[in-house]
C-alpha positions as a Python dict, from the first residue, in 0.01 Angstrom:
ca = {
    (1, 'M'): (0, 0, 0),
    (2, 'S'): (-30, 396, -45),
    (3, 'F'): (230, 632, 51),
    (4, 'S'): (-6, 814, 287),
    (5, 'S'): (-91, 478, 455),
    (6, 'L'): (255, 396, 476),
    (7, 'V'): (313, 721, 630),
    (8, 'Q'): (42, 692, 891),
    (9, 'D'): (134, 335, 972),
    (10, 'I'): (500, 418, 1036),
    (11, 'S'): (419, 739, 1240),
    (12, 'F'): (214, 516, 1486),
    (13, 'R'): (490, 218, 1480),
    (14, 'D'): (727, 519, 1556),
    (15, 'T'): (591, 579, 1893),
    (16, 'T'): (587, 410, 2217),
    (17, 'P'): (284, 186, 2286),
    (18, 'S'): (135, 426, 2535),
    (19, 'A'): (207, 742, 2336),
    (20, 'A'): (49, 571, 2047),
    (21, 'S'): (-247, 471, 2239),
    (22, 'E'): (-307, 802, 2394),
    (23, 'Q'): (-279, 974, 2046),
    (24, 'R'): (-528, 728, 1922),
    (25, 'R'): (-762, 840, 2193),
    (26, 'Q'): (-700, 1210, 2151),
    (27, 'M'): (-770, 1162, 1797),
    (28, 'A'): (-1074, 997, 1838),
    (29, 'R'): (-1221, 1241, 2081),
    (30, 'G'): (-1143, 1518, 1820),
    (31, 'S'): (-879, 1654, 2082),
    (32, 'S'): (-741, 2026, 1964),
    (33, 'S'): (-468, 2015, 2198),
    (34, 'A'): (-173, 2215, 2061),
    (35, 'S'): (94, 2003, 2197),
    (36, 'T'): (-64, 1690, 2062),
    (37, 'I'): (-80, 1830, 1695),
    (38, 'D'): (268, 1978, 1688),
    (39, 'D'): (374, 1647, 1874),
    (40, 'H'): (190, 1458, 1568),
    (41, 'R'): (345, 1674, 1291),
    (42, 'S'): (682, 1597, 1431),
    (43, 'Q'): (603, 1249, 1411),
    (44, 'V'): (464, 1245, 1055),
    (45, 'S'): (782, 1448, 950),
    (46, 'R'): (994, 1176, 1099),
    (47, 'A'): (784, 931, 944),
    (48, 'R'): (806, 1054, 580),
    (49, 'S'): (1183, 1066, 605),
    (50, 'Y'): (1171, 720, 731),
    (51, 'A'): (929, 628, 458),
    (52, 'S'): (1148, 757, 184),
    (53, 'T'): (1465, 593, 313),
    (54, 'S'): (1250, 281, 326),
    (55, 'A'): (1106, 295, -20),
    (56, 'T'): (1432, 355, -171),
    (57, 'S'): (1585, 66, 14),
    (58, 'V'): (1294, -159, -135),
    (59, 'S'): (1376, -28, -488),
    (60, 'I'): (1747, -124, -466),
    (61, 'S'): (1709, -422, -302),
    (62, 'G'): (1884, -622, -570),
    (63, 'D'): (2148, -502, -781),
    (64, 'I'): (2214, -156, -787),
    (65, 'A'): (2308, -141, -1160),
    (66, 'S'): (1931, -176, -1226),
    (67, 'Q'): (1907, 211, -1170),
    (68, 'L'): (1924, 315, -1540),
    (69, 'H'): (1715, 645, -1570),
    (70, 'G'): (1992, 860, -1459),
    (71, 'G'): (2198, 785, -1737),
    (72, 'Y'): (1995, 914, -1998),
    (73, 'S'): (1790, 1191, -1826),
    (74, 'H'): (1942, 1478, -2029),
    (75, 'P'): (1944, 1505, -2423),
    (76, 'L'): (2295, 1482, -2440),
    (77, 'A'): (2336, 1190, -2215),
    (78, 'R'): (2073, 1012, -2428),
    (79, 'T'): (2301, 1048, -2710),
    (80, 'W'): (2595, 905, -2522),
    (81, 'Q'): (2425, 599, -2506),
    (82, 'A'): (2438, 538, -2870),
    (83, 'E'): (2750, 315, -2973),
    (84, 'R'): (2766, 493, -3316),
    (85, 'Q'): (2597, 853, -3363),
    (86, 'L'): (2478, 947, -3714),
    (87, 'T'): (2731, 1221, -3859),
    (88, 'K'): (2751, 1377, -4198),
    (89, 'S'): (3061, 1176, -4308),
    (90, 'M'): (2861, 862, -4253),
    (91, 'L'): (2628, 940, -4527),
    (92, 'I'): (2654, 895, -4926),
    (93, 'L'): (2385, 1039, -5157),
    (94, 'P'): (2279, 847, -5454),
    (95, 'L'): (2277, 1056, -5779),
    (96, 'F'): (2092, 932, -6108),
    (97, 'I'): (2284, 1063, -6398),
    (98, 'T'): (2137, 1083, -6751),
    (99, 'D'): (2297, 1119, -7079),
    (100, 'N'): (2056, 1422, -7146),
    (101, 'D'): (2304, 1687, -7023),
    (102, 'D'): (2024, 1933, -6939),
    (103, 'E'): (1765, 1707, -6782),
    (104, 'E'): (1610, 1736, -6434),
    (105, 'T'): (1343, 1518, -6406),
    (106, 'L'): (1126, 1421, -6077),
    (107, 'I'): (1104, 1061, -6018),
    (108, 'P'): (721, 999, -5943),
    (109, 'S'): (797, 707, -5720),
    (110, 'L'): (1084, 847, -5528),
    (111, 'P'): (965, 1143, -5342),
    (112, 'G'): (1193, 1449, -5390),
    (113, 'Q'): (1452, 1256, -5620),
    (114, 'Y'): (1555, 1365, -5960),
    (115, 'R'): (1720, 1245, -6286),
    (116, 'R'): (1982, 1474, -6387),
    (117, 'G'): (2216, 1560, -6678),
    (118, 'I'): (2563, 1648, -6624),
    (119, 'N'): (2481, 2031, -6662),
    (120, 'K'): (2222, 1987, -6362),
    (121, 'V'): (2471, 1839, -6118),
    (122, 'V'): (2702, 2094, -6005),
    (123, 'P'): (2418, 2360, -5928),
    (124, 'F'): (2246, 2067, -5718),
    (125, 'L'): (2560, 1981, -5521),
    (126, 'E'): (2711, 2313, -5452),
    (127, 'P'): (2458, 2404, -5175),
    (128, 'L'): (2489, 2058, -5032),
    (129, 'I'): (2850, 2042, -5018),
    (130, 'R'): (2840, 2370, -4845),
    (131, 'K'): (2614, 2197, -4565),
    (132, 'G'): (2883, 1928, -4531),
    (133, 'L'): (2806, 1651, -4795),
    (134, 'R'): (3100, 1421, -4790),
    (135, 'S'): (2993, 1160, -5045),
    (136, 'V'): (2800, 1065, -5355),
    (137, 'I'): (2724, 745, -5528),
    (138, 'L'): (2684, 755, -5910),
    (139, 'F'): (2438, 563, -6142),
    (140, 'G'): (2417, 610, -6489),
    (141, 'V'): (2097, 640, -6651),
    (142, 'P'): (2116, 612, -7028),
    (143, 'L'): (1802, 720, -7209),
    (144, 'G'): (1935, 796, -7569),
    (145, 'P'): (1786, 560, -7864),
    (146, 'G'): (1987, 259, -7937),
    (147, 'V'): (2240, 315, -7641),
    (148, 'K'): (2149, -19, -7488),
    (149, 'D'): (2262, -357, -7610),
    (150, 'A'): (2331, -729, -7506),
    (151, 'L'): (2676, -634, -7375),
    (152, 'G'): (2624, -294, -7196),
    (153, 'T'): (2879, -117, -7384),
    (154, 'A'): (2769, 217, -7286),
    (155, 'A'): (2859, 149, -6929),
    (156, 'D'): (3221, 235, -6958),
    (157, 'D'): (3167, 457, -7261),
    (158, 'P'): (3436, 787, -7189),
    (159, 'K'): (3167, 1012, -7291),
    (160, 'G'): (2884, 840, -7110),
    (161, 'P'): (2703, 997, -6828),
    (162, 'V'): (2906, 858, -6525),
    (163, 'M'): (3251, 882, -6665),
    (164, 'S'): (3198, 1234, -6766),
    (165, 'T'): (3027, 1320, -6431),
    (166, 'I'): (3369, 1162, -6258),
    (167, 'R'): (3586, 1385, -6411),
    (168, 'L'): (3350, 1697, -6382),
    (169, 'L'): (3305, 1657, -5993),
    (170, 'R'): (3697, 1564, -5950),
    (171, 'Q'): (3765, 1886, -6130),
    (172, 'R'): (3474, 2110, -5930),
    (173, 'F'): (3461, 1940, -5602),
    (174, 'P'): (3823, 1776, -5538),
    (175, 'Q'): (3714, 1711, -5164),
    (176, 'L'): (3407, 1535, -5262),
    (177, 'F'): (3435, 1128, -5241),
    (178, 'L'): (3313, 970, -5541),
    (179, 'V'): (3152, 616, -5536),
    (180, 'A'): (3063, 459, -5886),
    (181, 'D'): (2820, 178, -5866),
    (182, 'V'): (2923, -87, -6111),
    (183, 'C'): (2671, -289, -6273),
    (184, 'L'): (2523, -367, -6626),
    (185, 'C'): (2140, -342, -6581),
    (186, 'E'): (2104, 14, -6665),
    (187, 'Y'): (2311, -33, -6997),
    (188, 'T'): (2174, -382, -7114),
    (189, 'S'): (1898, -428, -7358),
    (190, 'H'): (1755, -702, -7143),
    (191, 'G'): (1788, -535, -6794),
    (192, 'H'): (1983, -794, -6623),
    (193, 'C'): (2323, -752, -6428),
    (194, 'G'): (2535, -931, -6674),
    (195, 'I'): (2584, -1098, -7002),
    (196, 'L'): (2351, -1372, -7078),
    (197, 'R'): (2384, -1716, -7243),
    (198, 'D'): (2152, -1842, -7508),
    (199, 'D'): (1940, -2006, -7298),
    (200, 'G'): (1863, -1653, -7094),
    (201, 'G'): (2081, -1759, -6801),
    (202, 'L'): (2360, -1537, -6671),
    (203, 'N'): (2703, -1621, -6812),
    (204, 'N'): (2885, -1553, -6495),
    (205, 'E'): (3236, -1587, -6634),
    (206, 'L'): (3186, -1316, -6929),
    (207, 'S'): (2969, -1113, -6690),
    (208, 'V'): (3273, -1088, -6423),
    (209, 'D'): (3532, -999, -6711),
    (210, 'R'): (3296, -724, -6839),
    (211, 'I'): (3201, -581, -6486),
    (212, 'S'): (3567, -571, -6384),
    (213, 'D'): (3677, -387, -6701),
    (214, 'V'): (3386, -116, -6636),
    (215, 'A'): (3523, -103, -6255),
    (216, 'I'): (3849, -9, -6390),
    (217, 'A'): (3764, 223, -6646),
    (218, 'Y'): (3569, 429, -6345),
    (219, 'A'): (3865, 411, -6136),
    (220, 'Q'): (4096, 531, -6407),
    (221, 'A'): (3853, 829, -6468),
    (222, 'G'): (3912, 964, -6099),
    (223, 'C'): (3641, 759, -5902),
    (224, 'H'): (3765, 712, -5535),
    (225, 'C'): (3550, 390, -5506),
    (226, 'V'): (3406, 124, -5718),
    (227, 'A'): (3093, -90, -5590),
    (228, 'P'): (2982, -351, -5785),
    (229, 'S'): (2650, -425, -5731),
    (230, 'D'): (2609, -718, -5991),
    (231, 'M'): (2624, -1008, -5730),
    (232, 'N'): (2816, -1230, -6007),
    (233, 'D'): (3032, -1490, -5827),
    (234, 'G'): (3413, -1398, -5838),
    (235, 'R'): (3387, -1013, -5925),
    (236, 'I'): (3544, -889, -5624),
    (237, 'R'): (3856, -1087, -5688),
    (238, 'A'): (3886, -1000, -6042),
    (239, 'I'): (3832, -631, -5981),
    (240, 'K'): (4079, -638, -5726),
    (241, 'L'): (4348, -823, -5943),
    (242, 'K'): (4269, -560, -6243),
    (243, 'L'): (4333, -279, -6002),
    (244, 'I'): (4669, -419, -5887),
    (245, 'E'): (4758, -454, -6271),
    (246, 'A'): (4656, -115, -6332),
    (247, 'G'): (4861, 5, -6066),
    (248, 'I'): (4577, 180, -5889),
    (249, 'S'): (4484, -55, -5619),
    (250, 'H'): (4661, 157, -5364),
    (251, 'K'): (4435, 448, -5431),
    (252, 'T'): (4097, 300, -5516),
    (253, 'V'): (3843, 160, -5266),
    (254, 'L'): (3646, -164, -5327),
    (255, 'M'): (3306, -168, -5159),
    (256, 'S'): (3127, -500, -5225),
    (257, 'Y'): (2759, -534, -5235),
    (258, 'A'): (2833, -855, -5066),
    (259, 'A'): (2506, -907, -4920),
    (260, 'K'): (2224, -782, -5182),
    (261, 'F'): (1881, -949, -5147),
    (262, 'S'): (1615, -979, -5396),
    (263, 'G'): (1269, -844, -5316),
    (264, 'C'): (1018, -560, -5401),
    (265, 'L'): (1185, -273, -5256),
    (266, 'Y'): (1369, -181, -5559),
    (267, 'G'): (1084, -60, -5756),
    (268, 'P'): (1130, 301, -5717),
    (269, 'F'): (1514, 251, -5797),
    (270, 'R'): (1416, 68, -6112),
    (271, 'D'): (1179, 320, -6248),
    (272, 'A'): (1449, 604, -6174),
    (273, 'A'): (1737, 395, -6335),
    (274, 'G'): (1519, 234, -6630),
    (275, 'S'): (1663, -117, -6513),
    (276, 'V'): (1342, -318, -6521),
    (277, 'P'): (1425, -654, -6645),
    (278, 'S'): (1264, -741, -6960),
    (279, 'F'): (1204, -1100, -6865),
    (280, 'G'): (1220, -1295, -6584),
    (281, 'D'): (1375, -1183, -6266),
    (282, 'R'): (1711, -1155, -6038),
    (283, 'K'): (1680, -1403, -5804),
    (284, 'C'): (1920, -1650, -5950),
    (285, 'Y'): (2168, -1406, -5832),
    (286, 'Q'): (2059, -1175, -5586),
    (287, 'L'): (2009, -1341, -5230),
    (288, 'P'): (1698, -1487, -5111),
    (289, 'P'): (1522, -1289, -4821),
    (290, 'G'): (1549, -1579, -4592),
    (291, 'G'): (1908, -1664, -4678),
    (292, 'R'): (2122, -1574, -4363),
    (293, 'G'): (2385, -1831, -4395),
    (294, 'L'): (2422, -1778, -4749),
    (295, 'A'): (2451, -1408, -4686),
    (296, 'R'): (2726, -1504, -4430),
    (297, 'R'): (2903, -1697, -4693),
    (298, 'A'): (2890, -1432, -4932),
    (299, 'I'): (3037, -1156, -4702),
    (300, 'E'): (3314, -1417, -4612),
    (301, 'R'): (3411, -1497, -4964),
    (302, 'D'): (3428, -1109, -5059),
    (303, 'I'): (3626, -1022, -4785),
    (304, 'A'): (3853, -1300, -4875),
    (305, 'E'): (3868, -1178, -5219),
    (306, 'G'): (3982, -836, -5147),
    (307, 'A'): (3666, -595, -5069),
    (308, 'D'): (3775, -289, -4839),
    (309, 'I'): (3417, -217, -4749),
    (310, 'I'): (3121, -467, -4722),
    (311, 'M'): (2772, -356, -4809),
    (312, 'V'): (2421, -507, -4688),
    (313, 'K'): (2108, -415, -4924),
    (314, 'P'): (1830, -338, -4819),
    (315, 'A'): (1881, -238, -4471),
    (316, 'S'): (1595, -215, -4240),
    (317, 'Q'): (1473, -558, -4325),
    (318, 'F'): (1804, -718, -4265),
    (319, 'L'): (1965, -557, -3966),
    (320, 'D'): (2065, -908, -3854),
    (321, 'I'): (2270, -933, -4153),
    (322, 'I'): (2440, -589, -4102),
    (323, 'S'): (2515, -729, -3759),
    (324, 'D'): (2627, -1051, -3913),
    (325, 'A'): (2862, -859, -4151),
    (326, 'K'): (3004, -638, -3848),
    (327, 'D'): (3088, -971, -3673),
    (328, 'I'): (3250, -1121, -3953),
    (329, 'G'): (3432, -841, -4088),
    (330, 'R'): (3506, -665, -3756),
    (331, 'N'): (3813, -501, -3869),
    (332, 'M'): (3624, -316, -4159),
    (333, 'P'): (3371, -79, -4268),
    (334, 'V'): (3030, -181, -4297),
    (335, 'A'): (2778, -24, -4530),
    (336, 'A'): (2407, -33, -4577),
    (337, 'Y'): (2177, 73, -4823),
    (338, 'Q'): (1869, 207, -4744),
    (339, 'V'): (1701, 142, -5062),
    (340, 'S'): (1430, 327, -5277),
    (341, 'G'): (1155, 133, -5130),
    (342, 'E'): (1248, 196, -4756),
    (343, 'F'): (1264, 549, -4837),
    (344, 'A'): (925, 565, -5027),
    (345, 'M'): (771, 378, -4738),
    (346, 'I'): (885, 620, -4456),
    (347, 'H'): (744, 913, -4699),
    (348, 'A'): (422, 723, -4757),
    (349, 'G'): (397, 675, -4391),
    (350, 'A'): (449, 1038, -4295),
    (351, 'K'): (221, 1151, -4578),
    (352, 'A'): (-67, 932, -4421),
    (353, 'G'): (-16, 1084, -4083),
    (354, 'V'): (107, 763, -3916),
    (355, 'F'): (422, 920, -3780),
    (356, 'D'): (645, 1225, -3829),
    (357, 'L'): (882, 1224, -4102),
    (358, 'K'): (1191, 1333, -3961),
    (359, 'T'): (1150, 1123, -3641),
    (360, 'M'): (1123, 809, -3836),
    (361, 'A'): (1407, 881, -4077),
    (362, 'F'): (1624, 935, -3781),
    (363, 'E'): (1471, 596, -3590),
    (364, 'A'): (1526, 395, -3923),
    (365, 'T'): (1893, 513, -3965),
    (366, 'E'): (1995, 491, -3594),
    (367, 'G'): (1856, 145, -3600),
    (368, 'I'): (2103, 74, -3907),
    (369, 'L'): (2371, 222, -3725),
    (370, 'R'): (2313, -4, -3398),
    (371, 'A'): (2308, -293, -3601),
    (372, 'G'): (2658, -238, -3718),
    (373, 'A'): (2685, -17, -4003),
    (374, 'T'): (2915, 264, -4009),
    (375, 'I'): (2826, 402, -4369),
    (376, 'V'): (2468, 448, -4499),
    (377, 'V'): (2390, 510, -4851),
    (378, 'S'): (2054, 707, -4801),
    (379, 'Y'): (1817, 929, -5021),
    (380, 'F'): (1756, 1122, -4705),
    (381, 'T'): (2106, 1276, -4692),
    (382, 'P'): (1994, 1623, -4813),
    (383, 'D'): (1768, 1642, -4517),
    (384, 'F'): (1987, 1497, -4275),
    (385, 'L'): (2265, 1763, -4369),
    (386, 'D'): (1999, 2026, -4218),
    (387, 'W'): (1859, 1806, -3953),
    (388, 'L'): (2194, 1747, -3812),
    (389, 'E'): (2269, 2114, -3759),
    (390, 'S'): (1952, 2169, -3564),
}
């Protein structure tokens, strides 16, 4: 029934039977009696009031908690509905540092991102820190001839790109929180994340020993946080023990890439870091995309081995794993890495006119936070520093 019909019906029902009959006769004859018109207007006014009350009664005839719109009717009230709101302190910016001190080269598959030498890092970071940048994660990209070998010996070279940059940034920006990715893939001649056996398989024991040595070197150089991304079994325990032995476990955060899945979203990163495997793939040590139970086991293991922060990578395709990580590690921070492929896809969609770049960047990141993350490694960080101001 329409509102007008409801009003008419109620107006007739609200009168006495005789009055209603007389009113119908007068309306049928087209009577212009002023008293009849005034009386009808009065009845319609009362009917509308009654209809409003009746309609309201119908809409809340069930549980009154069904009335939700008022709770997010204002822009500020909408933000209050989020369990976690994106802030600048949640963001970590990835940096690719090369051994060519003056290099600043655009990465074609990673929109707006560059490989930079140590001399270009400070000028790049200064305006971002003024805008509120709180943390960066460093990835070394050795490009010199003959620098890569089977053991990744350049990874902890005191004069290499990562350790040199750690010392520089600690001096120039003491308030900046420095995370160092710990892996061998950028430094090995074969491009895998550890030391290999003669048959080409990963030697987990030797890899863990090497990875943990690199982590200690980064921490001793002044890094606030070491983040092993190699996915070798037992590397969290090995790193934690060596941090304790070195007397620096009390001031070094250990962030584990606990649930790092294999897949095709790492392509732009591997272009940037020069870490494409020379043969095979990484499926034997990175998690299978459908392995939710395996991811939960890896998270539980790394927490037990001493991780301070758990990371899930990639992010948007694994929101259930982020939620699991928050459930399993409910008393610790959970990080998520919105990887290069996710970033590139959002840019490609925006460029094609599918959606607005800023809107989608926020929606994707807010989904990651809603799933349970409190830290996001994101190439959008410089944009968010501006967007969060407005």
